[in-house]
N, C-alpha and C positions, 0 to 999 in steps of 0.2 A: 547640148542645151540647147533649145532656138529663142528668137528673141527677131521680132519685127520693127524697125525703127522710121519716123516718118522725116526726112531731110525736108532742107528750109522752102522746095520747091512745091510740096507739097505729092512727091515719089516715095516710096517706102521701100527698105529691103531688109532682107529675111539673112539673118546670118546665123551660125551652128557654131558654138565654141562648148567646150567641157570647162567647168568648175576651176576655177585658180586662184581665189579668195574664201579666208576663213568668215563669214561675216558674223555667224553665233558664238565664235571662238570657242570650239568644241573639240579646235582641232584639225577638223578634216575641212577639205575645200566645197564649199556650196554656194558659191556663188563666182558669176562672173563679173572681174574690174572691167570698168571704161569710163569714156566721157561723155555722161548721158548730157549734161549741161553746159558742154563747147565751153569751159571755159578753162581747156589748155591742159589740165589735169585728171592725170585717171584715180579719179576719188570718190568714184559712184562705181555703184556694182547691180546687176541684177541675180534674182533668187528663183528658181521652182520648187517653190514650197510643196505643190500638191505632187511633186513628181511624177509629171505626164510629158515632159521633156520642155517643155516651153514654160519661157518667165513670166511669174505672175506676183513680183512681187518685184521693186526697183528703193535701193537704198540712195542718197544725193550725197554728195560733200562728206565723206568720212570724214573723222580727223585723225588724231593720231593714236588713239587705242580705240579703232573703229566704229565709234558709235557715229550712225550716221544723222545730219543735219535736219532732213525731214526722210520721212518713207511715206512710200505710196505701195497701192493693189490696183491690179487691172480692174480696170470694172467690169470685165465681160465684153467691153464693144474693141477692147483692144489700145485703152487710153487709159494713159497712169493720172489718175484722176481721183482716187480714192486715198485717201491721208490714212496713214494707221501707223500704229505702233511697231517697235523697229520687234521683228520677231528674236524669244531668246529675251524681252524682257518682262521685267516681273508684271504677271498680270494677274489680278483677279478670275476667279473662274466656279463655276458649276460643279459638283461631280452628276452621273448619271441617277444619283439619290436624291439630288434637288439639293444636297447641302452647300454654302457656299463656303470657297478657299478663300483666304485673303493673298493680296501677292506675297510675295518673297521669292529668294533665289532657288529654292526646293522643285525638282522637276516633279511636272502636273502627269499623275494616273489617274486618269479620265476616268479612264473602267475598270481599273481597280486591277488589271492583268501582269502587273508588275513593270510594262516598260512605258513609258513615260511618254506624251504625245508633245507635238508641237504645237502652240497656241498663238494665236494671230487675234487679234484687235484690229477691224476694219475699217469701224467707225470713229475711233481714237476715245474712248469714254474709259478705259483702263478694265474693260470684263471684255475676256476672250470670245469674241462671236465665230472664233473656226478654229477645230482642235482635228489636226492630220496624225494617224497610230497608224499601225501597218495594215495596210490595205480597208482600211476604211477611217472616214472621216465623219465629223461632227459638224455641224449650222445652228445657228440659231438666226432662226430667219424674219424677225420681230424685234431681237435688239430688246428682250426681257435678260435679258441674260440663261433663259433655258435652251436646252438642245430642242429644236425641235425635228429633226430630220437627220438621219443616219448613213451616211453613203456606202455601198462594199464595193471594191477590185478584187473579187475573186480569181480573177487570170493575172494579175500582178501588171497589165499594159495602162497604168495611169488613169484608166475610165471607168467611171462605175458603173457596174453591170444593176444595180440594186440601190432605191432607196426606201429607205422606211420612216412614214412619221411619226415621232414618238410621244406627240400629245393626243 
């Protein structure tokens, strides 16, 4: 995973590192542990949720059970400015049929294909507004809980080749 962090002097450095931390608790390394907040403790982590090879989520101050004190997403400009719920946390979500599903520890199978999607809440309201599945992602662009756009990555390179407006 590649990530870029700025230094106090205004410069920035790009690093590449393989996952070494299991942030979502499924037994698979999915994040890079480091000291983001410069407190001298390697208790923070970066995660590439959309599998494009670049970190897009940051967890700060993981406690003993792996739960972060704060969780952020990249706002698209490279700044970790959007507070978000922890990936893997129980979130309410809407299926593609418009039926709302309550927050639970059960895996969310958004599209009913038998494979669970990973959900994210980028605005912190407890309702999933991003969903990531095999070769596709869904986005709630207006925050109403309904999926507005489906992105498709047909060649598996981490970049969408197609976007479909759902409403």
